[in-house]
C-alpha positions in Angstrom: 111.3 94.7 127.4 113.8 96.3 125.1 116.6 94.3 126.7 114.6 91.2 126.1 114.3 92.1 122.4 118.0 92.8 122.1 118.8 89.4 123.8 116.6 87.6 121.3 118.2 89.4 118.4 121.7 88.5 119.6 120.7 84.8 119.9 118.9 84.8 116.6 121.8 86.3 114.8 124.3 83.9 116.5 122.4 80.8 115.5 121.7 82.0 112.0 125.5 82.1 111.6 125.7 78.6 113.1 123.6 77.4 110.1 125.8 79.4 107.7 129.0 77.9 109.2 127.5 74.4 109.7 128.7 74.1 113.3 128.4 75.5 116.7 130.0 78.7 117.7 129.0 78.5 121.4 131.8 77.9 123.7 130.0 75.5 126.1 127.3 74.2 123.8 129.7 72.6 121.4 132.7 72.8 119.2 133.1 73.0 115.4 134.4 71.1 112.5 135.3 67.4 112.9 134.8 67.4 116.6 130.9 67.5 116.3 130.4 63.8 116.6 132.9 63.5 119.4 131.2 66.2 121.3 127.8 64.7 120.7 129.1 61.4 122.2 130.6 63.3 125.2 127.3 64.8 126.1 125.3 61.6 126.0 124.5 60.5 122.4 125.6 57.0 121.5 127.2 56.0 118.2 124.1 53.9 117.4 121.8 57.0 117.9 124.0 59.3 115.8 124.2 56.7 113.0 120.4 56.4 113.0 119.8 60.0 112.0 121.0 62.4 109.3 124.6 63.6 110.1 123.6 67.1 108.9 121.3 67.4 111.9 124.4 67.1 114.3 125.7 70.6 114.8 127.4 70.5 118.2 124.5 72.4 119.9 123.5 71.0 123.2 124.6 70.0 126.8 122.9 66.6 127.0 120.8 64.0 125.3 117.1 64.5 126.5 115.7 61.8 124.3 117.7 59.2 126.2 116.1 60.0 129.5 112.6 61.0 128.5 111.3 57.4 128.3 109.6 58.0 125.0 107.0 55.5 124.0 105.5 54.5 120.7 102.6 56.7 119.7 103.5 59.7 121.8 103.4 63.2 120.7 106.6 65.1 121.5 107.6 68.8 121.4 111.2 69.9 121.2 111.8 73.5 122.5 114.5 75.1 120.4 114.9 72.3 118.0 117.8 73.7 115.9 118.6 71.4 112.9 116.5 68.6 114.5 119.0 66.1 116.1 116.6 65.4 119.0 113.5 65.7 116.8 114.8 62.9 114.5 115.9 60.7 117.4 112.4 61.2 119.1 110.7 60.4 115.8 112.5 57.0 115.7 111.4 56.3 119.3 107.7 57.2 119.0 107.4 55.4 115.6 104.9 56.1 112.8 102.0 56.3 115.2 103.7 59.1 117.1 104.6 62.7 116.1 107.3 65.1 116.9 107.1 68.9 116.7 110.2 71.1 116.7 110.0 74.8 117.5 112.8 77.2 116.9 112.9 81.0 116.5 115.7 81.1 114.0 114.3 80.9 110.4 117.5 79.5 109.0 117.4 76.6 111.5 113.8 75.8 110.7 114.5 75.8 107.0 117.4 73.5 107.4 115.5 71.1 109.6 112.6 70.9 107.2 115.0 70.3 104.3 116.6 67.4 106.1 113.2 65.9 107.1 112.1 66.1 103.4 115.3 64.7 102.1 115.3 61.7 104.5 111.6 61.0 104.3 110.6 61.7 107.9 106.8 61.7 107.8 106.1 62.0 111.6 107.9 65.4 112.2 107.1 69.1 111.8 109.3 72.1 112.3 107.6 75.4 113.2 109.0 78.9 113.4 108.2 80.3 116.8 109.4 81.5 120.2 109.4 79.2 123.2 107.8 82.0 125.3 104.8 81.9 122.9 104.5 78.4 121.5 102.6 77.8 118.2 101.0 74.7 119.8 97.5 74.2 121.2 96.5 73.6 124.8 96.9 70.1 126.3 98.0 68.4 123.1 101.6 67.1 123.9 102.6 64.0 125.9 106.3 64.9 126.3 108.5 68.1 126.0 112.1 67.9 125.5 114.8 70.7 125.2 118.5 70.8 124.9 120.6 73.8 126.1 117.9 76.3 125.0 115.8 77.5 127.9 118.9 79.3 129.3 118.7 81.5 126.2 115.3 82.7 127.1 115.0 86.1 128.8 111.8 85.0 130.4 112.1 81.5 131.8 109.0 81.5 133.8 106.9 82.3 130.8 108.7 79.6 128.9 107.8 77.0 131.5 104.3 78.2 131.7 103.9 77.8 128.0 105.3 74.3 128.4 102.8 73.6 131.1 99.9 74.9 128.9 100.5 72.7 125.9 101.2 69.5 127.9 98.4 67.0 128.5 97.5 66.4 132.1 100.1 63.9 133.3 102.5 64.9 130.6 106.2 65.3 131.4 109.2 67.4 130.5 112.9 66.3 130.2 115.1 69.3 129.9 118.9 69.4 129.4 120.1 72.9 130.2 122.8 75.0 131.9 122.6 76.4 135.4 125.0 78.2 137.6 126.5 77.4 141.0 126.3 80.8 142.6 126.3 84.2 140.9 128.0 84.9 137.7 130.4 87.9 137.3 128.4 91.1 136.4 130.3 91.7 133.2 129.3 88.3 131.9 125.6 88.7 132.9 125.2 92.0 131.0 126.9 90.7 127.8 124.7 90.0 124.8 127.5 87.7 123.4 127.5 85.8 126.7 123.7 85.4 126.4 124.0 84.0 122.9 126.8 81.6 124.1 124.5 79.9 126.6 126.1 81.4 129.7 124.7 84.8 130.8 121.1 83.7 130.8 121.7 80.6 132.9 119.9 80.7 136.3 121.3 79.6 139.6 120.4 75.9 140.0 117.9 76.3 142.9 116.3 79.3 141.2 115.9 77.3 138.0 114.1 74.4 139.8 111.9 76.9 141.7 110.9 78.5 138.4 109.7 75.1 137.1 107.7 74.5 140.2 106.2 78.1 140.0 105.0 77.3 136.5 102.9 74.5 137.9 105.1 71.4 137.6 105.2 68.7 140.2 107.8 66.1 141.0 110.6 68.3 139.8 114.0 66.5 140.1 117.5 66.6 138.6 118.0 63.3 136.9 121.8 63.8 136.3 124.2 66.7 136.3 127.9 67.6 135.3 129.8 70.6 136.3 132.2 72.0 133.7 135.9 71.8 134.6 138.4 74.5 134.6 139.9 73.0 131.4 136.5 73.5 129.7 135.9 77.2 130.7 137.9 80.3 131.5 139.0 81.0 135.0 136.2 83.3 135.9 133.7 80.5 135.2 135.4 77.5 136.5 133.1 75.5 138.7 130.2 77.8 138.2 128.5 76.2 135.2 126.7 72.9 135.5 124.7 70.9 132.8 121.5 69.4 134.4 118.9 67.1 133.1 115.6 67.9 134.9 112.4 65.8 134.7 109.0 67.1 135.9 105.3 66.4 135.4 102.1 68.3 134.8 
């Protein structure tokens, strides 16, 4: 439990600094500076999508575009786990329209404050950002149609609890579309025990099969990988080459 607390503190501190710097400081979750838009396109966001939302919400945090694969429909209620500055919340809000609603939950106060400021500044009426942990969601039972998340669940020290919470708040028949990082085999021990590597989206990543089994154990059905990409040697250091894969997973309650 103490280790879990330290992991969360390390993650919270890292992403508070991201807000302060205005860009990602996570080696696999995104670059910094003028490369943010380029990186967003690389992981699946179209130029049209990026132009449709506030640029201040694009922070280079992510390993996919869950909104593109979630088949969002007008009028649906959506929940984003680890919403950050709101890039996926704002995209989802456009898709579900004024009759729908999108909730973003993040445990970093600075992120929530930034996202709420952007929402107010740009007049988004169908969004709400809440401070909270994805292992204990501030959302009522059976109230959400769709859950999305982008390179966040790997940061949780208790992934089974996270997926059980997702299952709890989804309506029967609801679905999840998660972009996340998994491993191909075991990571080196020095990386797995590093708090910095946890905050950088690496150390907490589960082996691919274990990740999918954890989703099933939480109660989800029809669990499948929609798409995946393994990071190349040029994108990671030698000890991680071929071991980190970005997956997009869909499942149903």
